[in-house]
MARVO-549934 format. One record per residue: z, y, x of N, C-alpha, C, CB in turn. Coordinates in steps of 0.05 Angstrom, whole numbers, padded with zeros to 5 digits, always signed. Glycine has a CB too. Example, Ala and Ser with C-alpha at 12.3 -4.5 7.8 and 13.67 -1.06 7.14 Angstrom:
<pts>
+00156-00114+00264+00156-00090+00246+00156-00066+00264+00181-00089+00226+00142-00045+00257+00143-00021+00273+00157+00001+00258+00114-00012+00282
</pts>
This chain:
<pts>
+00745+03073+01594+00773+03071+01602+00791+03083+01580+00777+03087+01629+00813+03070+01576+00832+03079+01555+00843+03107+01563+00854+03059+01551+00843+03125+01544+00853+03152+01549+00883+03152+01554+00846+03171+01525+00892+03172+01569+00920+03177+01575+00932+03156+01593+00935+03178+01549+00916+03138+01604+00927+03119+01624+00924+03131+01652+00914+03092+01622+00944+03126+01669+00942+03136+01696+00930+03114+01714+00970+03144+01707+00909+03121+01727+00895+03102+01744+00909+03100+01771+00865+03110+01748+00914+03076+01780+00927+03073+01806+00908+03078+01829+00939+03044+01808+00918+03092+01849+00902+03098+01873+00912+03082+01897+00902+03128+01879+00896+03078+01917+00905+03065+01941+00923+03085+01957+00881+03057+01959+00947+03076+01963+00965+03093+01978+00966+03086+02007+00993+03091+01966+00959+03061+02014+00958+03053+02042+00941+03028+02045+00986+03048+02054+00930+03024+02068+00913+03001+02074+00922+02989+02100+00883+03008+02075+00924+02962+02101+00931+02949+02126+00913+02925+02131+00961+02939+02125+00908+02920+02157+00893+02896+02165+00912+02874+02174+00874+02903+02188+00938+02879+02172+00957+02859+02179+00960+02855+02209+00950+02833+02166+00975+02834+02215+00983+02828+02243+00975+02799+02249+01013+02833+02248+00957+02794+02269+00952+02767+02276+00977+02753+02287+00929+02766+02298+00982+02728+02278+01006+02714+02286+01001+02684+02284+01030+02723+02269+01020+02669+02292+01020+02640+02288+01046+02632+02275+01016+02625+02315+01045+02610+02260+01069+02599+02247+01066+02569+02246+01073+02612+02219+01087+02556+02237+01086+02527+02237+01081+02516+02265+01065+02517+02218+01064+02496+02268+01057+02485+02293+01032+02498+02304+01053+02454+02291+01033+02524+02309+01011+02539+02321+00989+02547+02302+01000+02523+02343+00993+02547+02276+00972+02555+02257+00967+02585+02259+00980+02547+02228+00942+02592+02263+00934+02620+02266+00930+02632+02238+00908+02623+02283+00940+02656+02235+00938+02670+02209+00942+02700+02213+00960+02659+02190+00938+02714+02192+00943+02743+02192+00965+02749+02172+00917+02760+02184+00986+02762+02182+01009+02769+02165+01005+02797+02154+01036+02766+02180+01005+02800+02128+01000+02826+02115+01025+02838+02104+00979+02823+02093+01043+02822+02093+01070+02831+02085+01090+02815+02101+01074+02827+02054+01111+02828+02111+01130+02815+02128+01126+02823+02157+01129+02785+02125+01116+02847+02161+01110+02857+02188+01126+02883+02193+01080+02862+02192+01127+02893+02218+01140+02919+02223+01127+02941+02207+01139+02925+02252+01101+02938+02202+01086+02959+02187+01093+02958+02157+01056+02956+02190+01096+02934+02146+01102+02930+02118+01122+02907+02115+01076+02925+02101+01148+02913+02115+01169+02893+02116+01168+02877+02090+01196+02905+02120+01167+02890+02067+01165+02877+02041+01155+02897+02020+01193+02866+02032+01146+02887+01998+01137+02904+01976+01150+02890+01951+01105+02906+01973+01175+02897+01946+01191+02885+01925+01175+02878+01900+01215+02903+01918+01175+02853+01891+01190+02829+01901+01175+02812+01921+01198+02813+01877+01154+02822+01933+01138+02807+01952+01150+02808+01980+01108+02816+01952+01157+02785+01991+01170+02784+02017+01152+02779+02040+01192+02762+02016+01129+02765+02034+01111+02757+02056+01084+02751+02043+01122+02732+02072+01063+02757+02058+01036+02748+02051+01021+02741+02076+01020+02770+02034+01013+02716+02078+00997+02707+02100+00969+02699+02090+01011+02683+02115+00949+02707+02106+00921+02698+02100+00912+02681+02124+00902+02722+02096+00902+02657+02118+00892+02640+02139+00863+02633+02133+00910+02614+02142+00847+02632+02154+00818+02626+02151+00807+02618+02178+00803+02651+02140+00799+02593+02180+00787+02584+02205+00772+02558+02201+00809+02580+02227+00749+02555+02215+00735+02530+02215+00738+02516+02242+00705+02534+02209+00758+02525+02257+00764+02513+02283+00790+02496+02280+00768+02535+02305+00788+02470+02281+00811+02453+02276+00836+02460+02292+00805+02424+02281+00832+02469+02317+00855+02475+02334+00872+02499+02323+00846+02482+02362+00860+02514+02304+00874+02537+02293+00893+02528+02270+00854+02557+02282+00889+02504+02259+00905+02497+02236+00915+02468+02236+00890+02501+02212+00906+02451+02255+00910+02423+02252+00940+02415+02255+00895+02408+02274+00956+02432+02269+00985+02427+02272+01000+02430+02246+00996+02444+02292+00989+02445+02227+01002+02449+02201+01030+02460+02203+01003+02423+02187+01045+02455+02182+01072+02465+02179+01091+02441+02175+01075+02486+02155+01101+02430+02198+01119+02407+02195+01145+02415+02179+01127+02397+02223+01161+02395+02173+01184+02399+02155+01201+02424+02163+01202+02375+02156+01206+02440+02143+01222+02465+02146+01235+02472+02119+01204+02489+02156+01258+02486+02120+01273+02491+02096+01266+02518+02083+01302+02490+02101+01272+02521+02058+01271+02547+02044+01294+02548+02024+01244+02550+02029+01304+02573+02020+01324+02578+01998+01320+02606+01989+01353+02573+02008+01322+02610+01962+01325+02637+01951+01301+02650+01941+01337+02653+01971+01277+02637+01943+01252+02651+01934+01232+02630+01927+01242+02669+01957+01207+02639+01920+01185+02622+01913+01163+02624+01934+01174+02628+01885+01150+02602+01940+01126+02602+01957+01102+02596+01940+01129+02582+01981+01081+02612+01943+01057+02609+01927+01034+02604+01947+01051+02634+01909+01022+02580+01946+01000+02572+01963+00975+02570+01946+01006+02546+01978+00954+02586+01954+00929+02586+01939+00907+02581+01959+00925+02614+01924+00892+02560+01955+00871+02552+01974+00843+02560+01963+00871+02522+01979+00827+02572+01981+00800+02578+01975+00781+02556+01986+00792+02605+01987+00789+02544+02008+00773+02523+02020+00792+02504+02035+00752+02534+02040+00785+02478+02035+00801+02458+02050+00820+02443+02032+00816+02471+02072+00838+02428+02045+00858+02411+02032+00884+02411+02048+00847+02382+02028+00906+02414+02034+00933+02414+02046+00950+02394+02031+00945+02442+02047+00965+02377+02046+00984+02358+02033+01012+02369+02037+00981+02330+02046+01027+02370+02016+01055+02378+02017+01073+02355+02009+01060+02403+01999+01096+02354+02022+01116+02333+02017+01143+02345+02021+01111+02309+02037+01163+02337+02004+01189+02350+02006+01212+02331+02003+01190+02372+01986+01235+02343+02007+01260+02327+02007+01269+02318+01979+01282+02343+02019+01256+02329+01958+01262+02321+01931+01244+02298+01921+01260+02345+01912+01227+02288+01940+01210+02266+01933+01184+02274+01920+01224+02248+01914+01177+02300+01922+01152+02310+01911+01131+02310+01932+01156+02338+01899+01106+02302+01924+01084+02301+01943+01058+02305+01928+01084+02274+01959+01039+02319+01941+01013+02324+01929+00994+02337+01948+01016+02341+01903+00970+02341+01939+00949+02353+01955+00938+02378+01940+00926+02333+01962+00938+02400+01954+00926+02424+01943+00897+02425+01953+00941+02451+01951+00878+02428+01935+00850+02430+01943+00839+02457+01936+00834+02408+01929+00814+02462+01945+00801+02488+01941+00802+02497+01912+00772+02487+01951+00812+02521+01908+00814+02532+01881+00840+02525+01867+00792+02523+01865+00857+02509+01881+00882+02501+01869+00906+02518+01879+00888+02472+01874+00928+02517+01864+00952+02532+01871+00976+02515+01868+00954+02557+01853+00995+02518+01887+01022+02507+01884+01041+02530+01884+01028+02487+01908+01057+02532+01863+01077+02553+01859+01104+02539+01860+01073+02569+01832+01117+02540+01884+01141+02525+01888+01165+02544+01887+01140+02511+01915+01184+02537+01870+01209+02552+01868+01230+02537+01885+01219+02554+01839+01234+02548+01910+01253+02535+01928+01282+02536+01918+01251+02547+01956+01289+02559+01906+01315+02563+01894+01337+02555+01913+01318+02547+01868+01355+02536+01905+01379+02531+01922+01374+02516+01947+01399+02515+01905+01349+02505+01950+01343+02493+01976+01324+02469+01974+01368+02484+01989+01304+02470+01992+01285+02448+01994+01276+02447+02023+01260+02453+01975+01270+02423+02032+01258+02419+02059+01230+02407+02053+01275+02400+02078+01209+02420+02063+01182+02410+02057+01164+02414+02081+01170+02424+02032+01142+02399+02080+01121+02402+02100+01094+02408+02086+01119+02376+02118+01077+02422+02100+01050+02429+02090+01031+02423+02113+01048+02459+02080+01015+02401+02109+00998+02392+02131+00969+02391+02122+01007+02365+02141+00950+02399+02139+00922+02398+02131+00913+02369+02126+00904+02410+02153+00898+02365+02104+00888+02339+02097+00858+02338+02105+00891+02334+02065+00853+02347+02129+00826+02348+02140+00828+02351+02170+00809+02372+02127+00807+02341+02184+00807+02343+02213+00786+02362+02223+00801+02315+02224+00769+02372+02205+00750+02393+02212+00742+02408+02187+00725+02380+02226+00725+02428+02191+00716+02444+02168+00734+02468+02164+00715+02427+02143+00726+02484+02144+00740+02509+02138+00766+02504+02123+00722+02528+02123+00787+02517+02132+00812+02518+02117+00818+02548+02112+00836+02505+02133+00819+02555+02087+00822+02584+02080+00840+02586+02055+00795+02597+02074+00859+02605+02057+00876+02610+02034+00898+02630+02040+00888+02584+02024+00918+02629+02023+00940+02649+02025+00967+02635+02019+00935+02672+02005+00987+02646+02032+01014+02639+02023+01030+02665+02018+01029+02621+02043+01041+02666+01994+01056+02690+01985+01085+02681+01980+01044+02702+01959+01104+02697+01990+01132+02692+01984+01141+02713+01963+01150+02694+02010+01153+02702+01941+01161+02719+01919+01191+02716+01915+01145+02711+01892+01205+02738+01916+01234+02736+01914+01244+02727+01887+01246+02763+01922+01267+02715+01886+01281+02708+01862+01304+02726+01857+01290+02679+01862+01311+02733+01832+01335+02749+01827+01360+02733+01835+01336+02757+01798+01381+02748+01841+01407+02736+01849+01416+02714+01830+01429+02758+01851+01411+02719+01804+01421+02700+01784+01406+02673+01784+01418+02712+01756+01383+02672+01798+01367+02648+01797+01365+02634+01824+01339+02655+01788+01376+02646+01845+01372+02636+01872+01383+02608+01877+01384+02655+01892+01404+02600+01862+01417+02574+01867+01410+02554+01844+01447+02578+01869+01388+02559+01831+01379+02539+01811+01367+02515+01826+01358+02551+01792+01360+02494+01811+01347+02471+01823+01318+02478+01830+01347+02447+01803+01307+02466+01851+01279+02471+01858+01260+02463+01835+01272+02457+01884+01237+02476+01834+01217+02469+01813+01189+02474+01824+01223+02486+01787+01170+02464+01809+01142+02466+01818+01124+02472+01794+01132+02440+01832+01103+02488+01800+01081+02491+01781+01056+02487+01798+01081+02519+01766+01041+02466+01792+01017+02459+01808+00993+02457+01789+01020+02433+01824+00971+02470+01798+00947+02470+01782+00922+02467+01799+00945+02496+01764+00904+02450+01791+00879+02446+01805+00859+02467+01796+00867+02418+01801+00836+02468+01810+00816+02488+01804+00808+02486+01774+00791+02484+01822+00808+02463+01763+00799+02459+01735+00820+02468+01715+00791+02431+01730+00845+02472+01725+00867+02480+01707+00869+02511+01705+00893+02468+01717+00855+02525+01722+00858+02554+01723+00835+02567+01707+00858+02564+01752+00842+02582+01686+00821+02593+01669+00806+02615+01683+00834+02604+01643+00781+02619+01675+00763+02639+01686+00751+02655+01664+00741+02625+01704+00754+02682+01666+00739+02701+01649+00712+02705+01662+00755+02728+01645+00691+02700+01647+00664+02706+01657+00652+02728+01639+00646+02680+01657+00650+02752+01650+00642+02775+01635+00611+02778+01635+00655+02800+01646+00601+02794+01616+00573+02798+01613+00560+02811+01637+00567+02815+01589+00576+02827+01652+00565+02840+01676+00564+02822+01700+00582+02865+01682+00571+02796+01697+00570+02777+01719+00596+02774+01734+00549+02786+01738+00616+02789+01726+00642+02787+01739+00656+02761+01731+00660+02811+01731+00673+02751+01749+00689+02728+01744+00718+02734+01752+00679+02703+01759+00737+02727+01734+00765+02732+01739+00780+02706+01736+00777+02754+01720+00789+02695+01758+00805+02670+01758+00834+02679+01755+00801+02653+01784+00847+02668+01734+00874+02678+01726+00895+02656+01733+00874+02685+01696+00910+02661+01754+00931+02642+01762+00957+02649+01746+00937+02644+01792+00963+02674+01744+00986+02683+01728+00980+02711+01716+01013+02683+01744+00994+02717+01695+00988+02742+01681+00966+02739+01660+00981+02763+01701+00959+02761+01649+00939+02762+01627+00918+02784+01632+00952+02766+01600+00893+02777+01630+00871+02796+01633+00870+02815+01609+00844+02782+01638+00854+02836+01612+00849+02854+01589+00834+02840+01567+00834+02879+01599+00821+02818+01574+00806+02802+01553+00824+02782+01539+00783+02787+01567+00850+02780+01548+00869+02763+01534+00872+02735+01547+00861+02760+01507+00858+02730+01569+00861+02704+01582+00887+02703+01598+00837+02698+01600+00902+02681+01594+00928+02678+01608+00927+02657+01629+00950+02672+01588+00940+02662+01652+00942+02642+01673+00963+02622+01667+00948+02656+01700+00961+02598+01679+00980+02576+01672+01008+02579+01684+00968+02551+01681+01011+02595+01706+01037+02597+01719+01055+02615+01703+01033+02609+01748+01079+02606+01698+01099+02621+01683+01122+02629+01702+01111+02604+01660+01128+02655+01702+01151+02665+01717+01162+02689+01700+01142+02675+01746+01185+02684+01688+01197+02705+01671+01216+02723+01686+01211+02691+01648+01218+02720+01712+01236+02737+01728+01223+02764+01735+01244+02722+01753+01198+02762+01745+01184+02787+01753+01157+02789+01740+01181+02787+01784+01150+02770+01722+01125+02770+01707+01100+02777+01724+01127+02790+01684+01094+02760+01744+01073+02767+01763+01045+02765+01751+01075+02749+01787+01027+02781+01762+00999+02778+01758+00987+02769+01784+00986+02805+01749+00970+02748+01783+00957+02737+01807+00928+02730+01797+00972+02712+01820+00909+02746+01806+00881+02742+01797+00863+02743+01821+00873+02764+01777+00842+02726+01819+00821+02724+01840+00795+02733+01826+00818+02695+01851+00785+02757+01835+00763+02770+01820+00738+02771+01838+00771+02798+01812+00715+02763+01826+00689+02766+01839+00672+02786+01823+00675+02739+01841+00662+02806+01837+00646+02828+01824+00619+02830+01837+00661+02855+01827+00597+02829+01821+00571+02836+01831+00570+02865+01840+00549+02830+01810+00551+02871+01858+00548+02898+01868+00544+02918+01845+00523+02900+01887+00559+02940+01846+00556+02961+01826+00573+02957+01801+00528+02963+01818+00586+02934+01798+00602+02929+01774+00631+02938+01777+00600+02900+01767+00643+02943+01755+00671+02954+01754+00689+02933+01742+00672+02980+01738+00714+02933+01752+00735+02916+01741+00758+02934+01734+00744+02894+01762+00770+02929+01710+00793+02944+01701+00814+02925+01691+00786+02964+01679+00839+02932+01697+00862+02915+01689+00886+02933+01684+00868+02894+01711+00898+02929+01661+00923+02943+01654+00947+02930+01667+00926+02945+01624+00965+02945+01679+00989+02935+01691+01013+02950+01679+00989+02938+01722+01037+02938+01681+01061+02953+01674+01064+02975+01695+01086+02934+01674+01071+02998+01686+01073+03021+01705+01095+03017+01725+01078+03046+01689+01115+03000+01720+01137+02996+01739+01130+02974+01760+01162+02988+01724+01108+02960+01757+01101+02939+01776+01093+02950+01803+01078+02922+01765+01101+02935+01824+01088+02939+01850+01063+02922+01851+01107+02932+01874+01042+02933+01863+01016+02919+01862+01000+02924+01887+01000+02928+01837+00983+02904+01894+00965+02908+01916+00940+02891+01911+00978+02899+01942+00919+02898+01927+00895+02882+01927+00889+02873+01955+00870+02898+01916+00876+02850+01957+00868+02840+01983+00838+02832+01981+00885+02815+01992+00821+02844+01998+00793+02839+01997+00785+02815+02013+00777+02864+02006+00776+02794+01999+00768+02770+02013+00740+02774+02026+00766+02746+01993+00723+02787+02011+00697+02794+02023+00685+02817+02007+00677+02770+02023+00669+02834+02020+00656+02856+02007+00667+02883+02013+00656+02851+01978+00661+02902+01995+00670+02930+01998+00675+02941+01970+00648+02947+02013+00699+02952+01967+00707+02962+01941+00713+02992+01942+00731+02947+01930+00709+03006+01920+00721+03033+01917+00742+03031+01895+00699+03054+01911+00764+03045+01899+00787+03041+01882+00796+03067+01870+00811+03028+01897+00802+03067+01844+00813+03090+01830+00794+03112+01826+00837+03100+01846+00804+03134+01816+00787+03158+01811+00779+03172+01837+00801+03177+01793+00795+03168+01858+00789+03180+01884+00768+03164+01899+00814+03182+01900+00762+03140+01889+00741+03123+01901+00745+03117+01930+00714+03137+01897+00770+03114+01938+00776+03106+01965+00767+03078+01970+00807+03109+01971+00755+03073+01993+00742+03047+01999+00761+03029+02015+00716+03051+02014+00757+03003+02010+00772+02982+02024+00753+02959+02028+00799+02974+02009+00754+02947+02051+00734+02927+02058+00747+02900+02064+00718+02936+02082+00730+02880+02071+00739+02853+02073+00761+02850+02094+00716+02835+02081+00780+02832+02086+00804+02825+02102+00823+02849+02105+00796+02816+02130+00822+02867+02086+00842+02889+02085+00858+02886+02059+00828+02917+02086+00883+02894+02061+00901+02895+02038+00908+02924+02032+00927+02879+02043+00907+02931+02007+00913+02959+01999+00935+02959+01978+00888+02972+01988+00955+02976+01983+00977+02979+01964+00968+03000+01943+01003+02988+01978+00973+02994+01918+00966+03011+01896+00990+03028+01888+00955+02995+01872+00985+03054+01884+01006+03072+01876+01013+03070+01847+00997+03100+01883+01027+03091+01837+01037+03091+01809+01014+03092+01789+01056+03114+01805+01020+03081+01766+01000+03081+01744+01001+03056+01728+00972+03086+01754+00985+03055+01706+00985+03031+01689+00956+03020+01686+00996+03038+01662+00938+03030+01703+00910+03020+01702+00899+03016+01730+00893+03039+01685+00887+02993+01735+00873+02988+01760+00843+02990+01754+00880+02960+01772+00829+03006+01770+00800+03009+01767+00787+03005+01794+00793+03036+01754+00769+02985+01796+00757+02978+01821+00727+02975+01816+00769+02952+01833+00710+02986+01835+00681+02983+01833+00671+02970+01859+00668+03011+01829+00654+02951+01856+00643+02937+01879+00619+02953+01890+00634+02908+01871+00621+02960+01916+00599+02974+01929+00578+02954+01938+00609+02990+01953+00586+02929+01940+00569+02906+01945+00582+02882+01933+00563+02902+01976+00568+02860+01931+00581+02836+01919+00608+02831+01933+00562+02811+01921+00629+02829+01918+00656+02829+01930+00674+02809+01915+00669+02856+01929+00694+02799+01930+00715+02782+01919+00742+02792+01929+00710+02752+01927+00761+02793+01912+00787+02803+01920+00809+02792+01902+00788+02834+01918+00834+02793+01912+00858+02786+01897+00870+02811+01886+00878+02770+01914+00880+02810+01861+00898+02830+01850+00925+02816+01845+00886+02843+01824+00946+02827+01857+00973+02815+01854+00992+02837+01847+00981+02800+01880+01009+02832+01827+01028+02852+01818+01053+02838+01807+01016+02871+01797+01076+02852+01807+01100+02841+01795+01121+02862+01793+01111+02817+01812+01141+02857+01776+01163+02876+01773+01182+02875+01797+01178+02871+01746+01189+02897+01808+01209+02897+01830+01236+02888+01820+01211+02924+01844+01252+02874+01837+01278+02866+01829+01299+02887+01834+01286+02841+01845+01294+02904+01854+01313+02926+01861+01341+02915+01867+01315+02946+01838+01342+02893+01883+01367+02881+01891+01368+02881+01922+01370+02852+01880+01392+02879+01933+01395+02877+01962+01381+02852+01972+01424+02877+01971+01368+02854+01996+01354+02831+02008+01366+02826+02035+01324+02836+02009+01375+02801+02040+01385+02793+02066+01368+02769+02075+01415+02786+02066+01354+02772+02098+01336+02751+02107+01347+02737+02131+01309+02762+02113+01342+02711+02133+01347+02696+02157+01326+02675+02160+01376+02685+02158+01304+02681+02172+01282+02662+02175+01273+02651+02148+01291+02639+02192+01277+02625+02142+01267+02614+02117+01285+02617+02093+01262+02584+02122+01307+02634+02097+01326+02638+02075+01326+02667+02067+01354+02628+02083+01325+02673+02041+01325+02700+02032+01346+02702+02009+01297+02709+02021+01368+02716+02015+01390+02718+01997+01396+02747+01992+01415+02703+02007+01420+02753+01980+01427+02781+01975+01447+02792+01996+01439+02783+01948+01461+02774+02010+01481+02783+02030+01478+02767+02055+01509+02781+02019+01487+02778+02077+01487+02763+02103+01504+02738+02101+01497+02781+02126+01526+02739+02087+01544+02716+02084+01529+02693+02070+01569+02724+02069+01513+02700+02050+01498+02679+02036+01476+02666+02054+01484+02691+02011+01464+02682+02071+01445+02671+02090+01459+02652+02110+01431+02694+02106+01482+02661+02120+01497+02643+02138+01506+02617+02124+01522+02658+02149+01512+02619+02099+01519+02595+02083+01495+02577+02080+01530+02603+02055+01471+02589+02077+01447+02573+02075+01442+02557+02101+01423+02591+02069+01445+02570+02124+01442+02557+02150+01462+02534+02152+01446+02576+02173+01487+02539+02144+01508+02518+02145+01501+02495+02126+01536+02530+02138+01492+02501+02103+01485+02480+02083+01462+02463+02094+01477+02492+02056+01442+02476+02106+01419+02462+02117+01428+02443+02140+01397+02481+02126+01444+02454+02158+01453+02439+02181+01470+02415+02173+01469+02457+02200+01483+02417+02150+01499+02395+02140+01486+02378+02118+01525+02406+02129+01459+02380+02117+01443+02363+02100+01451+02366+02070+01446+02335+02108+01457+02391+02062+01464+02396+02034+01440+02404+02017+01485+02417+02032+01416+02405+02029+01392+02412+02014+01382+02387+02000+01370+02424+02032
</pts>
């Protein structure tokens, strides 16, 4: 470990809140709950995982967004998205869609399967005030487009955004909050280290396994999310073969006004978003 770096410790752990969204899709909400309203610039994190079609088959029919980005990352299954700007595609296992809703988009996200496992995450990432009314944009990458660090100890780091300590860069570009989004697999007993900006907010989500985190070796297990405290170094050891997400970004430190699918800086801007949507201005 590099000397004089402060190792981040787990400050809190949550199992999230079971909920439904869209047309009855079952999921666990980890950010955007009474327990954890937001973690600037992260507004929402949903984890979905089911091999029961009734839990996901209704999907997410057409709905609007303004003022932020939605990040959909699939571990298993297929989802088709379609929007009011004429964009359409299918996200498959290992793929990511990073959608910048900005000034407004209406889109749908529907399962492209009638059975089998559907598993993945949707993250909402806030945009700064100066960028909220830009044109919508997309960054989409399939499993083969996402680079993977394969280390000698058997670890694998899939890099969606940000840069690993080995120098591998993810394909997603965001110069507003410079996010890190990594999917890490560790064999039992192996350690993972990653340098972060000390000002970033950061968390991990354990997909499977058992991890010990930081110098205090606090443990976190599968389907739990842990917020990381201050520091510029993440240090994680797998107590058993484990897979987890590491997500971090610079906070915006701006006022946040929410109204369902709209996230702006003032209540008046949220009300304007509702009016614009109702008058087909998206």
